[in-house]
N, C-alpha and C positions, 0 to 999 in steps of 0.2 A: 528543085525541092532539096537537092543536097545541100545547097547553099543555107536554106532555111534551117535544116537540122544542124548543120555546123554552128549556124549563130545562135539558136535558141537553146541547145543543149548547155551552152555556158551558163555559169552561175552568175549572179549579180556580182559585179567587181567588189572585191573586198574593201577598197576605199569609199565605195558608194553606200555601202551597208549602213555606216553609221548615222548619216542624215535620214536614210530610209526608214530606220527604226523610230523615228519620230511619228511616221504615218502608219507603223505597223504595230508599234507598241504604245507609246504614251497617248496619242490622240484618241485610240480606242479604249485603253485601260481605265484612264482617270474619269471620264465621264460615267463609263458604265459601272465602275466600282462606287462612284460618288452616288448614283442613283440607286443601286443596290442597298446601300447603307441606309440612305435617305428613306426609302420606301419601307425597308425592314423596320427602321425605328418609327414608322407610324405616319410618314409624310403623307398628305393627300393633295391632290390638285383638282381644281374645277374642271368639269367635263371638256370645256372648250380648250383649256391649256393643253390637254392631252394631245391635241393635234398640232402643237407648236413645233415639235421636230420634224413632222411630215411637211409643214409649210416651209420650214428651214431648209429641207431637202431640195427644194427647187432651185436653189443656188449654192447651198453648202454641202458640196461633195456629192450629194445623193443623185439628183437628175443628171448633173454634169459627168459623173464618173464614167458612164457609158457613151458619153458623147464624143470621145475620142476613137471610137472603135475604127473609124474611117482611116485613121492613121495608124493605130496600134497593129492591125492585122497586116497591112503592107510592110511595116517595118520589121515584124516578126518573120515574115516570109522572105523578105529580100534585102532588109537593112535600109531601105529608102522607100518613098512614096512613088508607086508606078501607077500608070493609068489602068492596067489590067487588074491589080488587086483593089484599087479604089473602086472599080466598076464591080467586082466582086461583092465588096462590102454593100454598095448600093443595091444590087440584086437581092442579097440576102435580107436586107432590111425592108425592100419593097414587097418581096413575095411572102416571106415569113410573117412580118408584122401585119401585111394587109390581110393575110388568110386569118391570122388570130383575131384582127378586129372585126371581121365579118362574123367569126365564131361567137363573139359577145352578143351579137344582136340575134343570132339563130338559136343558141343554146347557152344562156348565161350561167346557169349553174354548173353545167359541165365545163365552161370555159373558167370559171372561177376555182373548180377543184383542180383543173390543170395548171392554173397559176400557182396554187399552193404548192403542188407537186413540183413544178418547176423552179419555184423560188427555193424549196427544200434542196433540190439538186445544185441550184447555181450557187446559193449562199454557202453549202458544203464545199462545192470546188474552188470557191474563192479564198478558203483558208489553205489551200495546198501550196500555193506559191509563196506566201509570207513564212509559213511553217519551214518549208524545204530551203528556199533560196535567201532568205533574210536571216532566219533564225537557226539555220543549219541542222534542221531535225533529221538525223540520219535513220531514224526508226520508221519514216516514210518512204524507205527505199524499195519497198515492195509493193506491187500494184494492189494486192488485195488489202494491205494495210492502208493504203491511200483511199481505197473504196470504202473501207470502214469509217475512216476518219471523216470522209466526205458525207457519209450518212449520218454520223452523229452530229458533226457541226451544222449541217442543214436543219437537223430536227430540232435543235435548241430553240431558234426563233419561230420555227413553224408548228412544232408539236407541244412543247412545253406549256405556252400560254394557253393552248386549248385544255390543257390538264387542270391549270390553275385558275382560269378565268373563263369558264365555259359560256356564260351568258354574254360577256362582252365580246368574245371571240365570235360568237354567232351573230352577234349585232353588226359588227364589222363586215363579216361575211356577207350578210344581209345587204349592206351598204353597197357592195359590188354589184350584186345581181338585180336590186330593186329597180335602178334606173333602166334596166333593160327588160324589166318584165318578169323576172324569176323570183323564186323564194328558196329558203333554206331548210331542210328536213331537221327534225329534232334528234333523230337517234344517234348522231355521232357525238351529242353532247351529254348523254346519259351518263350515270355514274359508273355503270359497268363498262362502257366503252372508253371512258376517260382513265379507269383504273388499268385496263388492258393496254392502252396506249402508254400510260406512264410506266407501267412494269417493263414493256418491252424496251422503251427507250433507256431505262436505267440499266438493264441488262446489257444492251448493246454498248452503251457508255463504258460500262465496267469491262466488257470483254475486248474493247477497242484499246483502252488505256493498257490493261493487261498485256495484250499482243505487243504494243508498242514499248513497254517496260522491257519486256524479255528480249526485244530486238535491239534495243538502243545501245550502241557503242558509248556515246556520250549521253549521260542521263540529263544534263542541264536542260537541252532542248526539250526532251521529254517532259521534264518537270514544268517547263512553260506551256507546253501543250496541255497537260493535265491541270494545270492552275487556270488557265483560260477556260477549259471546259468546265471546271467547278464554278468558276465566276459566272459563266453564262448560264447555267443551271440555276444558280441563285437568283440572277437577275431576272430571268424570265419567269421565275416562280412568284416573285413579289411585286414587279413593276407592272402597272396596267398595260395590256397589250398594245394599244394604239401608241401611247408614249414610248413603250419599250421598243417596239418595232421601228419607229420613227428614229429614235435616238441611235439604234444599232444600225439602221441604215445609213445615217449621216456620219456617224463617228466610228463605226467600225468596219462594215463590209466596204463602203466606198472609198475610204482612204487606203485601204489594204489594196484594193484595185488600182487606185492611182499610183501606188507604189511601183506596182508591176508595170503600168504604162510608162512610168518615167524611166525604168530600167531599160525600155525598148528604144528609147530616144537618144541617140548619140550625143546631142547637145545638151540634154538634161543630164546625162551621166557624166558629162564633162564637168558640169556645175557641182553635181553631187560629190564627184571625187575630190573637189576643192573644199568639200564641207558645206556648200551653199545649197540650201534647200529652196529658199525663196525664189531665186531665178528659176529654178526647175519648175516649181508650182506655178509662177507666171507664165511660163511657157505653155504648160497645160491648160491653164485658164484661157489663154487666147485661143488655143486650138479647140477648146469646148465650147466657146461662146456662141458662135453661130448655130451649131447643131443644138444646143440647149435652147435657144430662142425658137428655132424650128419645132422642137418638142413641144413647146409651151403652146405655139399656135395649133399644134395636134391636139393638145388637150382641150383648147377652147373648141376646135371642130367636134370633138367627140361629145362634148357637153351639148353642143347645139344638136348633134345627130341623135343623141340618146333618147328614146321614146318618153321616159319619164323621170328626168332628173330632179332631185329634190333641191330647193332653193335655200339649203341650209349648210352649215360647215360641214357636217357629216355627209351630207349629200355630195358637196363638192369634192370632198376628200375621197369619197368613193369613186367618182369618176376620175379623179386624178390618179388614183391607185389602178383603175382599169388602164389608163394610157400607160402608166408605168409597166403593167403586164403586157401590153401591146409591144413595148419597146424591150421588155426582157426576153422575149423569145428569140429575136435576132441577136441580141447581145450574148445570150447563152451559146448560140451557134458560134460566133465570133470567138468567145472565151473558150469554148471547146476546141476550136481550131487552134488556139494559142497553146492550150495543154497538149494537144497532139504535137505541135511543133517541139514543145518542150520535152517530149518523151514520157508524160505522165501516165498515158494510156497505150 
């Protein structure tokens, strides 16, 4: 374990950061900012088109971004692929993913709520590595400020759409649980509940940014953090939830995790230090291909096993998101392990 800490406490090599910024900055910022401006200006899309980013996520970073967990955890632990750590990842996916899949059949509403909470945590934790290791955010040097940032960043895609689009949010949540015989209560979507949630999220955001500002020795990374937070607030307030979450998944969360995975692979880092992102991404794609295919087969199996799947685009997307949920739990275990190696907690 000493070897793991010695390896993963090191920051991303400086020469590798420039190409990684394409994954951490430009690929996320440009589409999210463009969508924010377009929908704020009155753009509307047909209901079926709102699912396009989620469909694209099958191959465009989304589903594949976690498909290299089998390699990422061993590399973080030992610097190489070892049978012991490969087996650890396999057991995590078999036990955690299998248990969560069963939960969807036994208690679909509870499983859906757990998925929202799990995604809140995971999408928040996914922001720590790019901010700290690529953008040099020194205001995240304290554990409690990292915890606040995690809570805020995870709340934006999970909480803000509920405040802005309660009916659509409830419909999407319903598409998760309906194929498994569940239903969604109305009370979380009332005006009073949404007002309380929105007020709490806004207060938490301001407190977190203020704490970071006071702690920052270099205010430029803090300004990036604050700018991204403001952009995501605006984005999730104006872009319809299904489209917004799908685009965020493909273009924000997943590329940032891919950047972290590439920084664990010595051969990818060698390419990045030469300023070459394409070979590093090609290596990632090859390692993700087979696990992604297996995950798609699992999606089909879940559709076949669900008691009441709807043969519509919304119904198919709901089952796909349940499959994503089943994969998310072991993926979060792996990423939390990476965070522990990196000394975040």
